[in-house]
C-alpha positions, 0 to 999 in steps of 0.5 A, a space after each residue: 529535513 526528510 531522511 526516510 521514504 516509507 513506500 506502500 506496494 500494491 498500486 504504488 510500486 506494483 500494478 495490482 489494485 484491480 487484480 485485488 479487486 477481482 480476487 475479492 469479487 470472486 470470493 464474494 461471489 462464492 458466499 453468494 454476494 455479487 458486488 460491482 467491481 467499482 465498489 469493490 475497487 474503491 476499497 482496495 487498499 485496506 486490509 480485510 479486517 476494514 474492507 469486509 465491514 465496508 462492503 458486506 453486512 455485519 453478521 456476514 463478516 462475523 460468520 464467514 469473514 475469516 473464511 473469506 480472508 484465508 480463501 482470498 489469500 489462497 486465490 490470490 497466490 495462485 490465480 492472481 499473483 503471477 499477473 502482478 507486474 512492477 511499475 517502471 522506474 522503481 528500482 532506479 528510484 530506489 538507487 537514487 534514493 540510496 545514493 542520496 543517503 535516504 533511507 528506505 521502508 516497505 509498508 503493506 497491508 498484504 500478508 508477508 507471503 505476498 510481500 516477500 512475492 513483491 520484493 522479488 517482482 521488484 528486485 529491491 531487497 538489497 536497497 531497502 532498510 526494512 519492511 512491514 506487513 499485515 502480519 506485523 499489525 493488528 489493523 490495517 489502513 486507514 489505521 496508522 499501525 502499519 506506518 507506526 510499525 514502518 518507523 520502528 525500522 528506522 531507529 533514530 528517525 522521527 515521524 516529521 523526518 519521513 515521508 510516506 508514498 501511497 496510491 490510496 486515500 487510506 494510505 494518506 489517512 493512516 500516514 496522517 495518523 502516524 504523524 508522517 508526511 504523505 505523498 500520493 501517486 496516481 498510478 493506483 487509479 484513485 482520483 486525485 481529488 480523493 488523495 488530496 483531500 485525504 491529505 496528500 501534500 504532493 502528487 506524482 504519476 507514479 515511481 517513474 516520476 518521483 525525484 531521488 531527492 526526498 526534498 523535491 517530493 513536496 515542491 512538485 506534482 
């Protein structure tokens, strides 16, 4: 029986994946690297520690990676965060989950400051049992660290009693490595086949289509 839901945020609860790709692209151009949007977009869902090595030469990552990450964070906060919008149905879903007795934790590869902004956008702070961000872990998805940290926020809940909801293959891979069941949502724009091949046990269009009973998540989609 599932007792808790762990939610990714970007692309899962808020419509931000394209914005993150645009922000990274702008930063890369500042450093003399012009990459196709689609190539960057395919890596969204990872933190900078895993995204940069997937896109840039090792020597550039070593020399400029930290500066790039800081620049992206500042740029996103200033120019892109105001454009982030919540997907429909999130608050209603969380209210239904809480009414059913489920625990809810947020788990994002974004920094704590972005996490707090998303919580305000979603208006769900009083409905969650905890949250974890990139500031809480050493490695981002697809490493399992963020979901392992989320499980710590759920005392008494074992990994096989929790379900991760995410929109990227990296969410699915990280959840699998943490021993947690995983459900994919299509609203983040990743191909359905990629989510399934990464281990998604169920697929839904978005938070608006998720049932408020955890027991129904792996039977539909």
